KOLMARRO-472655 format. One record per residue: residue number from 1; residue in three letters; x, y, z of N, C-alpha, C, O in turn. Coordinates in nm, 3 decimals. Example, Ala and Ser with C-alpha at 12.3 -4.5 7.8 and 13.67 -1.06 7.14 Angstrom:
// residues 2
1; ALA; 1.319; -0.569; 0.780; 1.230; -0.450; 0.780; 1.320; -0.330; 0.780; 1.424; -0.332; 0.846 .
2; SER; 1.285; -0.225; 0.708; 1.367; -0.106; 0.714; 1.290; 0.003; 0.787; 1.341; 0.114; 0.804 .
This chain:
// residues 207
1; MET; -0.631; -6.286; -5.949; -0.688; -6.293; -5.850; -0.634; -6.221; -5.716; -0.557; -6.281; -5.640 .
2; TRP; -0.671; -6.111; -5.695; -0.624; -6.045; -5.604; -0.761; -6.087; -5.463; -0.880; -6.120; -5.465 .
3; GLU; -0.670; -6.063; -5.370; -0.733; -6.064; -5.224; -0.731; -5.901; -5.171; -0.643; -5.820; -5.147 .
4; VAL; -0.878; -5.901; -5.166; -0.963; -5.774; -5.087; -0.956; -5.779; -4.929; -1.043; -5.842; -4.869 .
5; PRO; -0.844; -5.707; -4.851; -0.832; -5.717; -4.733; -0.993; -5.616; -4.683; -1.065; -5.530; -4.733 .
6; ASP; -0.987; -5.683; -4.573; -1.115; -5.671; -4.451; -1.177; -5.519; -4.530; -1.067; -5.465; -4.544 .
7; PRO; -1.222; -5.473; -4.556; -1.276; -5.303; -4.553; -1.307; -5.208; -4.425; -1.303; -5.085; -4.416 .
8; GLU; -1.341; -5.315; -4.322; -1.367; -5.260; -4.208; -1.275; -5.201; -4.123; -1.297; -5.107; -4.046 .
9; SER; -1.131; -5.283; -4.146; -0.963; -5.231; -4.106; -0.902; -5.128; -4.140; -0.872; -5.122; -4.259 .
10; ARG; -0.861; -5.009; -4.048; -0.813; -4.901; -4.051; -0.699; -4.911; -4.161; -0.669; -4.819; -4.237 .
11; PHE; -0.643; -5.031; -4.157; -0.533; -5.022; -4.212; -0.498; -5.116; -4.342; -0.388; -5.129; -4.395 .
12; SER; -0.626; -5.180; -4.379; -0.614; -5.234; -4.530; -0.622; -5.147; -4.601; -0.655; -5.031; -4.576 .
13; LEU; -0.575; -5.221; -4.749; -0.536; -5.186; -4.860; -0.593; -5.239; -4.975; -0.581; -5.360; -4.996 .
14; ILE; -0.654; -5.167; -5.054; -0.708; -5.273; -5.120; -0.592; -5.278; -5.335; -0.582; -5.185; -5.415 .
15; MET; -0.563; -5.354; -5.341; -0.494; -5.387; -5.465; -0.610; -5.390; -5.573; -0.713; -5.457; -5.574 .
16; LEU; -0.561; -5.294; -5.668; -0.661; -5.307; -5.817; -0.588; -5.379; -5.901; -0.473; -5.416; -5.879 .
17; GLN; -0.658; -5.405; -6.009; -0.600; -5.481; -6.133; -0.540; -5.399; -6.218; -0.514; -5.445; -6.329 .
18; ASN; -0.509; -5.276; -6.191; -0.407; -5.195; -6.267; -0.267; -5.141; -6.171; -0.176; -5.057; -6.177 .
19; GLY; -0.306; -5.227; -6.099; -0.149; -5.186; -5.980; -0.175; -5.038; -5.912; -0.075; -4.998; -5.852 .
20; GLN; -0.266; -4.965; -5.908; -0.307; -4.904; -5.812; -0.359; -4.947; -5.686; -0.442; -5.036; -5.672 .
21; ILE; -0.285; -4.852; -5.555; -0.311; -4.907; -5.420; -0.408; -4.789; -5.390; -0.388; -4.672; -5.424 .
22; VAL; -0.515; -4.833; -5.321; -0.593; -4.692; -5.238; -0.649; -4.781; -5.101; -0.663; -4.902; -5.083 .
23; ARG; -0.672; -4.665; -5.018; -0.725; -4.719; -4.887; -0.880; -4.684; -4.862; -0.954; -4.595; -4.906 .
24; PRO; -0.892; -4.750; -4.807; -1.046; -4.734; -4.759; -1.110; -4.644; -4.755; -1.047; -4.549; -4.708 .
25; CYS; -1.236; -4.616; -4.788; -1.284; -4.442; -4.786; -1.305; -4.418; -4.639; -1.376; -4.494; -4.572 .
26; SER; -1.243; -4.311; -4.588; -1.255; -4.261; -4.464; -1.407; -4.318; -4.403; -1.414; -4.392; -4.304 .
27; SER; -1.500; -4.280; -4.464; -1.632; -4.252; -4.412; -1.669; -4.442; -4.361; -1.773; -4.474; -4.305 .
28; ARG; -1.591; -4.513; -4.386; -1.603; -4.651; -4.370; -1.507; -4.670; -4.260; -1.513; -4.783; -4.212 .
29; ILE; -1.435; -4.606; -4.215; -1.365; -4.602; -4.057; -1.416; -4.582; -3.975; -1.484; -4.479; -3.985 .
30; ARG; -1.427; -4.658; -3.833; -1.526; -4.627; -3.718; -1.419; -4.546; -3.651; -1.309; -4.584; -3.613 .
31; ARG; -1.459; -4.456; -3.647; -1.408; -4.383; -3.446; -1.461; -4.387; -3.349; -1.583; -4.405; -3.348 .
32; ARG; -1.376; -4.371; -3.215; -1.452; -4.401; -3.153; -1.415; -4.281; -3.051; -1.301; -4.238; -3.030 .
33; GLY; -1.540; -4.234; -2.990; -1.490; -4.108; -2.912; -1.514; -4.096; -2.767; -1.572; -4.200; -2.734 .
34; PHE; -1.498; -4.026; -2.671; -1.496; -4.068; -2.552; -1.619; -4.064; -2.463; -1.695; -3.967; -2.456 .
35; SER; -1.632; -4.182; -2.392; -1.737; -4.209; -2.300; -1.762; -4.068; -2.193; -1.687; -3.971; -2.176 .
36; LEU; -1.907; -4.099; -2.125; -1.924; -3.996; -2.011; -1.887; -4.009; -1.902; -1.906; -3.928; -1.811 .
37; VAL; -1.808; -4.151; -1.892; -1.732; -4.150; -1.749; -1.591; -4.100; -1.777; -1.522; -4.064; -1.681 .
38; GLU; -1.545; -4.094; -1.891; -1.410; -4.064; -1.897; -1.426; -3.901; -1.917; -1.337; -3.821; -1.944 .
39; LEU; -1.519; -3.884; -1.904; -1.530; -3.680; -1.933; -1.544; -3.669; -1.808; -1.475; -3.578; -1.762 .
40; MET; -1.627; -3.745; -1.708; -1.645; -3.691; -1.590; -1.514; -3.758; -1.495; -1.490; -3.708; -1.385 .
41; LEU; -1.445; -3.857; -1.541; -1.326; -3.834; -1.464; -1.216; -3.723; -1.507; -1.169; -3.663; -1.411 .
42; VAL; -1.178; -3.695; -1.605; -1.091; -3.560; -1.710; -1.157; -3.443; -1.577; -1.064; -3.382; -1.524 .
43; LEU; -1.262; -3.416; -1.532; -1.325; -3.290; -1.495; -1.301; -3.297; -1.368; -1.279; -3.192; -1.307 .
44; THR; -1.299; -3.441; -1.288; -1.279; -3.433; -1.174; -1.132; -3.436; -1.117; -1.106; -3.406; -1.001 .
45; ILE; -1.051; -3.470; -1.198; -0.912; -3.424; -1.239; -0.860; -3.288; -1.198; -0.791; -3.253; -1.101 .
46; LEU; -0.923; -3.210; -1.320; -0.922; -3.052; -1.315; -0.949; -3.055; -1.193; -0.858; -3.087; -1.116 .
47; LEU; -1.098; -3.019; -1.132; -1.109; -2.959; -1.037; -1.038; -2.975; -0.908; -1.013; -2.880; -0.834 .
48; VAL; -1.005; -3.107; -0.881; -0.906; -3.136; -0.767; -0.777; -3.057; -0.758; -0.719; -3.008; -0.661 .
49; MET; -0.740; -3.062; -0.926; -0.576; -2.992; -0.932; -0.616; -2.811; -0.896; -0.549; -2.742; -0.818 .
50; THR; -0.710; -2.775; -0.955; -0.734; -2.670; -0.892; -0.738; -2.631; -0.794; -0.658; -2.546; -0.755 .
51; ALA; -0.865; -2.698; -0.696; -0.852; -2.662; -0.587; -0.696; -2.687; -0.494; -0.665; -2.631; -0.389 .
52; VAL; -0.631; -2.768; -0.556; -0.524; -2.783; -0.453; -0.366; -2.613; -0.511; -0.279; -2.576; -0.432 .
53; ALA; -0.382; -2.562; -0.638; -0.309; -2.496; -0.670; -0.358; -2.370; -0.633; -0.267; -2.289; -0.614 .
54; LEU; -0.506; -2.314; -0.612; -0.549; -2.220; -0.546; -0.519; -2.148; -0.449; -0.503; -2.026; -0.450 .
55; PRO; -0.505; -2.242; -0.334; -0.452; -2.153; -0.222; -0.315; -2.138; -0.224; -0.263; -2.040; -0.171 .
56; ALA; -0.250; -2.223; -0.278; -0.083; -2.190; -0.321; -0.069; -2.049; -0.402; 0.002; -1.951; -0.381 .
57; LEU; -0.162; -2.076; -0.501; -0.119; -1.931; -0.571; -0.199; -1.775; -0.466; -0.117; -1.685; -0.451 .
58; ALA; -0.275; -1.759; -0.432; -0.306; -1.700; -0.316; -0.227; -1.667; -0.218; -0.230; -1.550; -0.179 .
59; ARG; -0.138; -1.763; -0.156; 0.011; -1.725; -0.081; 0.055; -1.659; -0.132; 0.066; -1.544; -0.090 .
60; ARG; 0.095; -1.690; -0.223; 0.214; -1.634; -0.317; 0.202; -1.470; -0.339; 0.276; -1.374; -0.318 .
61; GLY; 0.065; -1.492; -0.394; 0.036; -1.313; -0.370; 0.050; -1.245; -0.244; 0.096; -1.131; -0.237 .
62; GLN; 0.005; -1.325; -0.129; 0.000; -1.223; -0.044; 0.164; -1.228; 0.029; 0.202; -1.150; 0.116 .
63; GLN; 0.240; -1.331; -0.027; 0.379; -1.328; 0.031; 0.449; -1.216; -0.034; 0.539; -1.155; 0.023 .
64; GLN; 0.393; -1.180; -0.193; 0.475; -1.063; -0.276; 0.402; -0.900; -0.210; 0.454; -0.788; -0.206 .
65; ALA; 0.278; -0.941; -0.171; 0.224; -0.805; -0.117; 0.317; -0.751; -0.001; 0.364; -0.638; 0.010 .
66; LEU; 0.334; -0.861; 0.083; 0.429; -0.814; 0.219; 0.583; -0.777; 0.186; 0.651; -0.698; 0.252 .
67; GLN; 0.634; -0.860; 0.052; 0.768; -0.816; 0.016; 0.777; -0.682; 0.000; 0.867; -0.621; 0.057 .
68; SER; 0.677; -0.613; -0.086; 0.660; -0.505; -0.123; 0.653; -0.377; -0.063; 0.692; -0.263; -0.087 .
69; ALA; 0.575; -0.452; 0.042; 0.544; -0.312; 0.158; 0.635; -0.320; 0.255; 0.624; -0.244; 0.350 .
70; ALA; 0.757; -0.427; 0.248; 0.868; -0.410; 0.359; 0.983; -0.323; 0.279; 1.078; -0.260; 0.326 .
71; ALA; 0.944; -0.342; 0.142; 1.018; -0.285; 0.073; 1.064; -0.104; 0.039; 1.164; -0.041; 0.006 .
72; SER; 0.935; -0.081; 0.068; 0.870; 0.020; 0.070; 0.927; 0.107; 0.214; 0.969; 0.219; 0.186 .
73; VAL; 0.932; 0.074; 0.344; 0.963; 0.124; 0.437; 1.126; 0.089; 0.422; 1.175; 0.189; 0.474 .
74; ARG; 1.208; 0.027; 0.392; 1.327; 0.016; 0.345; 1.372; 0.143; 0.287; 1.454; 0.222; 0.333 .
75; ASP; 1.296; 0.151; 0.169; 1.318; 0.249; 0.089; 1.319; 0.412; 0.161; 1.415; 0.489; 0.159 .
76; ARG; 1.180; 0.440; 0.224; 1.165; 0.538; 0.317; 1.307; 0.544; 0.431; 1.374; 0.647; 0.446 .
77; LEU; 1.334; 0.417; 0.501; 1.435; 0.440; 0.586; 1.548; 0.516; 0.516; 1.583; 0.629; 0.549 .
78; MET; 1.610; 0.435; 0.403; 1.703; 0.454; 0.314; 1.741; 0.596; 0.270; 1.852; 0.650; 0.266 .
79; THR; 1.597; 0.650; 0.234; 1.616; 0.769; 0.153; 1.600; 0.873; 0.289; 1.630; 0.991; 0.274 .
80; ALA; 1.560; 0.833; 0.400; 1.626; 0.926; 0.518; 1.749; 0.952; 0.582; 1.779; 1.057; 0.638 .
81; ARG; 1.830; 0.836; 0.571; 1.988; 0.857; 0.546; 2.027; 0.918; 0.466; 2.105; 0.998; 0.519 .
82; LEU; 2.023; 0.938; 0.346; 2.096; 0.982; 0.233; 2.042; 1.119; 0.275; 2.142; 1.173; 0.325 .
83; THR; 1.953; 1.196; 0.282; 1.914; 1.304; 0.285; 1.958; 1.378; 0.397; 1.975; 1.499; 0.408 .
84; ALA; 1.976; 1.278; 0.489; 2.039; 1.352; 0.631; 2.206; 1.355; 0.588; 2.282; 1.416; 0.663 .
85; LEU; 2.243; 1.310; 0.504; 2.399; 1.317; 0.478; 2.395; 1.423; 0.375; 2.479; 1.510; 0.392 .
86; ARG; 2.303; 1.438; 0.252; 2.306; 1.507; 0.210; 2.294; 1.693; 0.224; 2.377; 1.781; 0.199 .
87; GLU; 2.174; 1.698; 0.268; 2.155; 1.835; 0.358; 2.221; 1.869; 0.519; 2.199; 1.974; 0.579 .
88; GLY; 2.288; 1.780; 0.561; 2.329; 1.795; 0.685; 2.259; 1.815; 0.797; 2.304; 1.857; 0.903 .
89; VAL; 2.154; 1.785; 0.774; 2.035; 1.790; 0.923; 2.023; 1.663; 0.954; 2.074; 1.574; 0.887 .
90; PRO; 1.938; 1.639; 1.081; 1.908; 1.492; 1.120; 1.811; 1.464; 1.061; 1.741; 1.555; 1.018 .
91; LEU; 1.777; 1.333; 1.039; 1.595; 1.329; 1.044; 1.567; 1.214; 1.106; 1.640; 1.116; 1.117 .
92; LEU; 1.395; 1.238; 1.169; 1.382; 1.126; 1.250; 1.244; 1.018; 1.170; 1.167; 1.058; 1.083 .
93; VAL; 1.244; 0.931; 1.209; 1.120; 0.816; 1.162; 1.044; 0.781; 1.301; 1.069; 0.734; 1.412 .
94; TRP; 0.944; 0.829; 1.231; 0.810; 0.781; 1.334; 0.685; 0.658; 1.255; 0.634; 0.669; 1.144 .
95; TYR; 0.665; 0.560; 1.346; 0.593; 0.488; 1.261; 0.454; 0.447; 1.403; 0.446; 0.467; 1.525 .
96; ARG; 0.398; 0.406; 1.336; 0.218; 0.364; 1.432; 0.283; 0.229; 1.470; 0.343; 0.165; 1.383 .
97; ASP; 0.275; 0.181; 1.600; 0.333; 0.046; 1.663; 0.195; 0.000; 1.612; 0.093; 0.068; 1.596 .
98; GLY; 0.220; -0.154; 1.584; 0.062; -0.213; 1.529; -0.019; -0.131; 1.402; -0.107; -0.187; 1.336 .
99; GLY; 0.016; -0.010; 1.382; -0.020; 0.015; 1.287; 0.001; 0.019; 1.112; 0.052; -0.085; 1.069 .
100; ARG; -0.026; 0.110; 1.020; 0.015; 0.102; 0.897; 0.070; 0.240; 0.886; 0.003; 0.292; 0.796 .
101; ASP; 0.149; 0.319; 0.926; 0.140; 0.448; 0.912; 0.305; 0.486; 0.934; 0.358; 0.444; 1.037 .
102; LEU; 0.374; 0.556; 0.848; 0.514; 0.595; 0.924; 0.527; 0.722; 0.833; 0.482; 0.741; 0.720 .
103; ARG; 0.606; 0.812; 0.921; 0.647; 0.938; 0.907; 0.786; 0.944; 0.912; 0.850; 0.874; 0.991 .
104; VAL; 0.856; 1.051; 0.804; 1.003; 1.080; 0.797; 0.985; 1.256; 0.839; 0.895; 1.319; 0.784 .
105; GLN; 1.071; 1.320; 0.933; 1.064; 1.458; 0.918; 1.203; 1.519; 0.996; 1.284; 1.449; 1.057 .
106; VAL; 1.207; 1.647; 0.981; 1.352; 1.704; 1.006; 1.332; 1.679; 1.133; 1.219; 1.643; 1.166 .
107; GLU; 1.473; 1.695; 1.269; 1.436; 1.700; 1.401; 1.466; 1.806; 1.446; 1.580; 1.850; 1.428 .
108; GLU; 1.369; 1.877; 1.518; 1.304; 2.017; 1.547; 1.483; 2.041; 1.663; 1.554; 1.972; 1.737 .
109; THR; 1.478; 2.165; 1.617; 1.589; 2.225; 1.692; 1.571; 2.370; 1.783; 1.518; 2.470; 1.734 .
110; THR; 1.622; 2.364; 1.923; 1.602; 2.514; 1.959; 1.753; 2.548; 2.044; 1.816; 2.499; 2.138 .
111; SER; 1.768; 2.662; 1.949; 1.886; 2.727; 2.020; 2.009; 2.604; 1.985; 2.095; 2.573; 2.068 .
112; GLN; 2.000; 2.546; 1.855; 2.092; 2.477; 1.857; 2.120; 2.323; 1.891; 2.212; 2.255; 1.845 .
113; ARG; 2.030; 2.285; 1.972; 1.967; 2.170; 2.054; 1.839; 2.113; 1.997; 1.739; 2.179; 1.969 .
114; SER; 1.860; 1.953; 1.980; 1.761; 1.875; 1.977; 1.663; 1.885; 2.043; 1.711; 1.926; 2.149 .
115; VAL; 1.554; 1.878; 2.058; 1.411; 1.837; 2.091; 1.379; 1.719; 2.074; 1.378; 1.649; 1.973 .
116; ARG; 1.340; 1.689; 2.228; 1.287; 1.514; 2.219; 1.161; 1.533; 2.229; 1.113; 1.611; 2.311 .
117; SER; 1.079; 1.451; 2.129; 0.962; 1.470; 2.164; 0.881; 1.280; 2.146; 0.933; 1.184; 2.088 .
118; GLU; 0.731; 1.287; 2.225; 0.704; 1.155; 2.224; 0.646; 1.139; 2.075; 0.625; 1.020; 2.051 .
119; ARG; 0.628; 1.190; 2.013; 0.531; 1.189; 1.917; 0.578; 1.284; 1.777; 0.635; 1.386; 1.814 .
120; PRO; 0.569; 1.275; 1.643; 0.592; 1.341; 1.515; 0.534; 1.474; 1.508; 0.422; 1.514; 1.541 .
121; SER; 0.623; 1.528; 1.463; 0.579; 1.706; 1.457; 0.466; 1.752; 1.354; 0.456; 1.698; 1.244 .
122; THR; 0.401; 1.835; 1.387; 0.293; 1.865; 1.273; 0.366; 1.957; 1.160; 0.316; 1.971; 1.048 .
123; ARG; 0.459; 2.004; 1.190; 0.510; 2.089; 1.091; 0.583; 2.042; 0.971; 0.673; 1.958; 0.974 .
124; GLY; 0.533; 2.112; 0.847; 0.554; 2.083; 0.750; 0.705; 2.092; 0.687; 0.785; 2.148; 0.762 .
125; SER; 0.749; 2.053; 0.585; 0.914; 2.048; 0.533; 0.935; 1.926; 0.426; 0.906; 1.807; 0.422 .
126; VAL; 1.018; 2.043; 0.321; 1.031; 1.945; 0.154; 1.110; 1.890; 0.205; 1.186; 1.868; 0.111 .
127; MET; 1.173; 1.829; 0.324; 1.216; 1.724; 0.346; 1.144; 1.594; 0.432; 1.207; 1.489; 0.440 .
128; GLU; 1.071; 1.601; 0.465; 0.944; 1.498; 0.532; 0.861; 1.453; 0.487; 0.782; 1.527; 0.429 .
129; SER; 0.840; 1.342; 0.490; 0.728; 1.259; 0.411; 0.624; 1.122; 0.474; 0.645; 1.036; 0.560 .
130; THR; 0.556; 1.138; 0.424; 0.470; 0.989; 0.479; 0.446; 0.885; 0.377; 0.436; 0.904; 0.256 .
131; LEU; 0.438; 0.751; 0.456; 0.383; 0.628; 0.432; 0.267; 0.549; 0.469; 0.254; 0.521; 0.588 .
132; ARG; 0.203; 0.520; 0.407; 0.081; 0.422; 0.451; 0.089; 0.308; 0.381; 0.088; 0.308; 0.258 .
133; LEU; 0.096; 0.199; 0.452; 0.133; 0.062; 0.401; -0.042; -0.012; 0.369; -0.143; 0.022; 0.431 .
134; PRO; -0.036; -0.108; 0.269; -0.193; -0.161; 0.213; -0.262; -0.203; 0.358; -0.217; -0.219; 0.471 .
135; ASP; -0.425; -0.217; 0.284; -0.460; -0.324; 0.441; -0.394; -0.409; 0.420; -0.326; -0.451; 0.326 .
136; GLY; -0.437; -0.458; 0.590; -0.336; -0.630; 0.576; -0.239; -0.636; 0.668; -0.204; -0.709; 0.761 .
137; ILE; -0.198; -0.520; 0.605; -0.005; -0.541; 0.673; 0.052; -0.416; 0.753; 0.058; -0.303; 0.703 .
138; ARG; 0.091; -0.444; 0.873; 0.092; -0.360; 0.963; 0.277; -0.327; 1.028; 0.360; -0.397; 0.969 .
139; ILE; 0.324; -0.252; 1.114; 0.445; -0.241; 1.119; 0.455; -0.244; 1.326; 0.390; -0.183; 1.411 .
140; ALA; 0.536; -0.315; 1.332; 0.518; -0.299; 1.464; 0.664; -0.364; 1.528; 0.706; -0.459; 1.463 .
141; SER; 0.725; -0.335; 1.615; 0.837; -0.278; 1.710; 0.899; -0.425; 1.713; 0.822; -0.512; 1.755 .
142; ALA; 1.049; -0.474; 1.668; 1.057; -0.618; 1.700; 1.089; -0.629; 1.833; 1.085; -0.530; 1.906 .
143; PRO; 1.128; -0.765; 1.884; 1.138; -0.756; 2.038; 1.264; -0.707; 2.067; 1.257; -0.668; 2.184 .
144; THR; 1.386; -0.686; 2.021; 1.473; -0.643; 1.998; 1.471; -0.480; 1.992; 1.577; -0.419; 2.011 .
145; SER; 1.376; -0.426; 1.972; 1.428; -0.273; 1.935; 1.378; -0.216; 2.089; 1.305; -0.279; 2.166 .
146; PRO; 1.429; -0.099; 2.109; 1.408; -0.031; 2.224; 1.274; -0.006; 2.296; 1.244; -0.013; 2.415 .
147; ALA; 1.178; 0.040; 2.143; 1.076; 0.080; 2.144; 0.962; -0.039; 2.202; 0.845; -0.002; 2.210 .
148; ASN; 0.998; -0.180; 2.241; 0.946; -0.283; 2.284; 0.926; -0.346; 2.420; 0.832; -0.406; 2.471 .
149; GLY; 1.024; -0.318; 2.454; 1.063; -0.370; 2.596; 1.073; -0.511; 2.608; 1.079; -0.566; 2.718 .
150; GLY; 1.074; -0.583; 2.484; 1.076; -0.775; 2.505; 0.980; -0.819; 2.451; 0.989; -0.931; 2.400 .
151; THR; 0.887; -0.763; 2.447; 0.701; -0.776; 2.391; 0.745; -0.854; 2.280; 0.840; -0.827; 2.206 .
152; PRO; 0.661; -0.965; 2.274; 0.689; -1.063; 2.117; 0.576; -0.943; 2.016; 0.468; -0.895; 2.050 .
153; ALA; 0.639; -0.928; 1.914; 0.606; -0.823; 1.789; 0.461; -0.863; 1.742; 0.379; -0.783; 1.695 .
154; ALA; 0.435; -1.036; 1.765; 0.300; -1.032; 1.682; 0.212; -1.030; 1.801; 0.110; -1.096; 1.780 .
155; SER; 0.216; -0.980; 1.916; 0.109; -0.933; 1.999; 0.130; -0.786; 2.046; 0.110; -0.752; 2.163 .
156; VAL; 0.161; -0.724; 1.975; 0.169; -0.569; 1.956; 0.007; -0.544; 1.957; -0.066; -0.617; 1.889 .
157; LYS; -0.033; -0.465; 2.015; -0.178; -0.425; 2.025; -0.171; -0.301; 1.911; -0.079; -0.220; 1.911 .
158; ARG; -0.288; -0.299; 1.810; -0.320; -0.197; 1.742; -0.394; -0.061; 1.782; -0.494; -0.011; 1.732 .
159; ASN; -0.306; -0.012; 1.899; -0.333; 0.106; 1.978; -0.315; 0.273; 1.881; -0.358; 0.386; 1.905 .
160; ASP; -0.249; 0.227; 1.794; -0.197; 0.348; 1.695; -0.128; 0.457; 1.798; -0.152; 0.575; 1.824 .
161; SER; -0.039; 0.369; 1.841; 0.062; 0.500; 1.946; 0.183; 0.518; 1.855; 0.238; 0.415; 1.817 .
162; TRP; 0.233; 0.637; 1.815; 0.378; 0.696; 1.728; 0.492; 0.577; 1.855; 0.507; 0.580; 1.977 .
163; SER; 0.537; 0.508; 1.772; 0.700; 0.444; 1.850; 0.820; 0.501; 1.774; 0.792; 0.521; 1.656 .
164; GLY; 0.896; 0.521; 1.793; 1.021; 0.571; 1.743; 1.097; 0.743; 1.853; 1.064; 0.793; 1.961 .
165; PRO; 1.151; 0.760; 1.800; 1.175; 0.815; 1.633; 1.337; 0.703; 1.632; 1.417; 0.672; 1.721 .
166; ILE; 1.330; 0.680; 1.525; 1.471; 0.616; 1.445; 1.583; 0.737; 1.397; 1.570; 0.792; 1.288 .
167; ARG; 1.652; 0.758; 1.455; 1.691; 0.907; 1.410; 1.798; 0.884; 1.318; 1.858; 0.781; 1.349 .
168; PHE; 1.850; 0.947; 1.205; 1.977; 0.936; 1.125; 2.033; 1.083; 1.104; 1.979; 1.184; 1.058 .
169; ALA; 2.170; 1.059; 1.159; 2.236; 1.191; 1.217; 2.327; 1.224; 1.047; 2.381; 1.140; 0.975 .
170; PRO; 2.318; 1.331; 1.033; 2.424; 1.357; 0.942; 2.584; 1.289; 0.878; 2.637; 1.290; 0.767 .
171; ASP; 2.626; 1.231; 1.022; 2.745; 1.164; 0.966; 2.742; 1.020; 0.965; 2.839; 0.949; 0.995 .
172; GLY; 2.592; 0.965; 0.918; 2.550; 0.866; 0.868; 2.536; 0.746; 0.959; 2.521; 0.628; 0.926 .
173; THR; 2.544; 0.802; 1.087; 2.503; 0.675; 1.217; 2.354; 0.705; 1.207; 2.302; 0.802; 1.151 .
174; ALA; 2.281; 0.584; 1.284; 2.179; 0.608; 1.309; 2.136; 0.538; 1.465; 2.212; 0.464; 1.526 .
175; THR; 2.023; 0.571; 1.505; 1.977; 0.484; 1.592; 1.933; 0.319; 1.559; 1.857; 0.268; 1.477 .
176; GLU; 2.008; 0.272; 1.651; 1.994; 0.094; 1.647; 1.872; 0.039; 1.645; 1.835; 0.032; 1.762 .
177; TRP; 1.779; -0.009; 1.563; 1.652; -0.038; 1.546; 1.600; -0.163; 1.498; 1.677; -0.205; 1.412 .
178; SER; 1.534; -0.216; 1.510; 1.445; -0.345; 1.433; 1.307; -0.327; 1.435; 1.252; -0.325; 1.545 .
179; LEU; 1.230; -0.312; 1.319; 1.068; -0.336; 1.329; 1.054; -0.442; 1.271; 1.137; -0.530; 1.247 .
180; LEU; 0.916; -0.431; 1.240; 0.863; -0.622; 1.152; 0.738; -0.575; 1.072; 0.663; -0.491; 1.124 .
181; VAL; 0.715; -0.621; 0.959; 0.632; -0.568; 0.902; 0.553; -0.739; 0.853; 0.611; -0.835; 0.803 .
182; ILE; 0.367; -0.723; 0.901; 0.370; -0.828; 0.938; 0.237; -0.834; 0.877; 0.178; -0.726; 0.887 .
183; ASP; 0.150; -0.955; 0.797; 0.055; -0.980; 0.708; -0.002; -1.024; 0.813; 0.045; -1.031; 0.926 .
184; THR; -0.166; -1.071; 0.754; -0.284; -1.101; 0.822; -0.272; -1.262; 0.881; -0.316; -1.309; 0.986 .
185; GLN; -0.182; -1.336; 0.756; -0.145; -1.453; 0.816; -0.021; -1.458; 0.920; 0.028; -1.568; 0.951 .
186; ASN; 0.022; -1.356; 0.965; 0.129; -1.341; 1.071; 0.275; -1.376; 1.017; 0.370; -1.390; 1.094 .
187; SER; 0.283; -1.385; 0.906; 0.452; -1.374; 0.811; 0.480; -1.219; 0.790; 0.419; -1.118; 0.754 .
188; MET; 0.644; -1.266; 0.844; 0.693; -1.101; 0.921; 0.820; -1.108; 0.834; 0.892; -1.206; 0.816 .
189; MET; 0.832; -0.986; 0.785; 0.968; -0.933; 0.751; 1.026; -0.853; 0.829; 0.967; -0.749; 0.857 .
190; ARG; 1.194; -0.886; 0.903; 1.238; -0.764; 0.979; 1.330; -0.659; 0.887; 1.359; -0.669; 0.768 .
191; LEU; 1.360; -0.575; 0.966; 1.398; -0.463; 0.907; 1.478; -0.403; 1.005; 1.414; -0.338; 1.088 .
192; SER; 1.658; -0.410; 1.027; 1.728; -0.385; 1.081; 1.835; -0.273; 1.075; 1.947; -0.280; 1.024 .
193; VAL; 1.785; -0.185; 1.130; 1.896; -0.028; 1.111; 2.019; -0.038; 1.175; 2.013; -0.090; 1.286 .
194; GLN; 2.136; -0.001; 1.133; 2.251; -0.035; 1.162; 2.307; 0.094; 1.255; 2.296; 0.211; 1.219 .
195; ARG; 2.357; 0.060; 1.355; 2.389; 0.178; 1.433; 2.524; 0.265; 1.332; 2.517; 0.381; 1.291 .
196; GLN; 2.624; 0.182; 1.315; 2.771; 0.243; 1.284; 2.706; 0.309; 1.137; 2.697; 0.431; 1.132 .
197; THR; 2.676; 0.254; 1.058; 2.678; 0.302; 0.912; 2.512; 0.349; 0.862; 2.483; 0.430; 0.774 .
198; GLY; 2.442; 0.289; 0.926; 2.273; 0.385; 0.901; 2.200; 0.316; 0.823; 2.083; 0.352; 0.810 .
199; THR; 2.241; 0.216; 0.761; 2.244; 0.127; 0.657; 2.062; 0.039; 0.722; 2.039; 0.024; 0.842 .
200; THR; 1.978; 0.002; 0.629; 1.881; -0.134; 0.712; 1.906; -0.248; 0.578; 1.923; -0.247; 0.456 .
201; LEU; 1.895; -0.341; 0.690; 1.844; -0.497; 0.648; 1.735; -0.547; 0.675; 1.672; -0.561; 0.780 .
202; LEU; 1.714; -0.580; 0.543; 1.565; -0.673; 0.539; 1.586; -0.804; 0.504; 1.678; -0.847; 0.434 .
203; GLU; 1.484; -0.877; 0.562; 1.529; -1.036; 0.570; 1.386; -1.111; 0.615; 1.317; -1.029; 0.676 .
204; TRP; 1.326; -1.229; 0.605; 1.216; -1.283; 0.645; 1.249; -1.366; 0.767; 1.324; -1.461; 0.788 .
205; ALA; 1.149; -1.278; 0.852; 1.156; -1.354; 1.033; 1.067; -1.451; 1.076; 0.948; -1.453; 1.045 .
206; ARG; 1.118; -1.524; 1.142; 0.991; -1.615; 1.206; 0.887; -1.551; 1.338; 0.922; -1.492; 1.440 .
207; PRO; 0.733; -1.595; 1.283; 0.644; -1.539; 1.406; 0.703; -1.587; 1.524; 0.654; -1.558; 1.633 .
């Protein structure tokens, strides 16, 4: 006589007289599904995780946009320096304090002497260029900048007044200057123009 295990058991085996071993039919194995409470619990956990992750992802996107805008400003400043060295003419960089616009132009001269101006010239030149930052990002003079007079950069009014110029000379020197690129969350990146080398340093700044 052979003992026949409980056919309802998932792991039971049936010994036949001919020595063959077979598993019970799968249709007789009971499978347990998820209950409604378990499904609701999993859904709640997913919703909480999404709510926590979305602000962080959005902030990361804002930081990347700020870094990209600040890098664009630095590239224009460095290009102005290299153009002044290559062409042998001084270049001026103006920007709207509290605005989004930046302009690079050749310094005007009269009888071999530089002409000082309070705003960029409207004359065109192949060496001149303009840059407009994306919405929500603006340029401001840093507190150490000659244009700001010690006013905190975050309080600069958006009056669209031109500030500058930052002068890049043919000998590689430049006006020592400091700018801030600011987003809507008041996060800032500082650009510092070095007097002796004309290079521009880019770094994060505290509000």
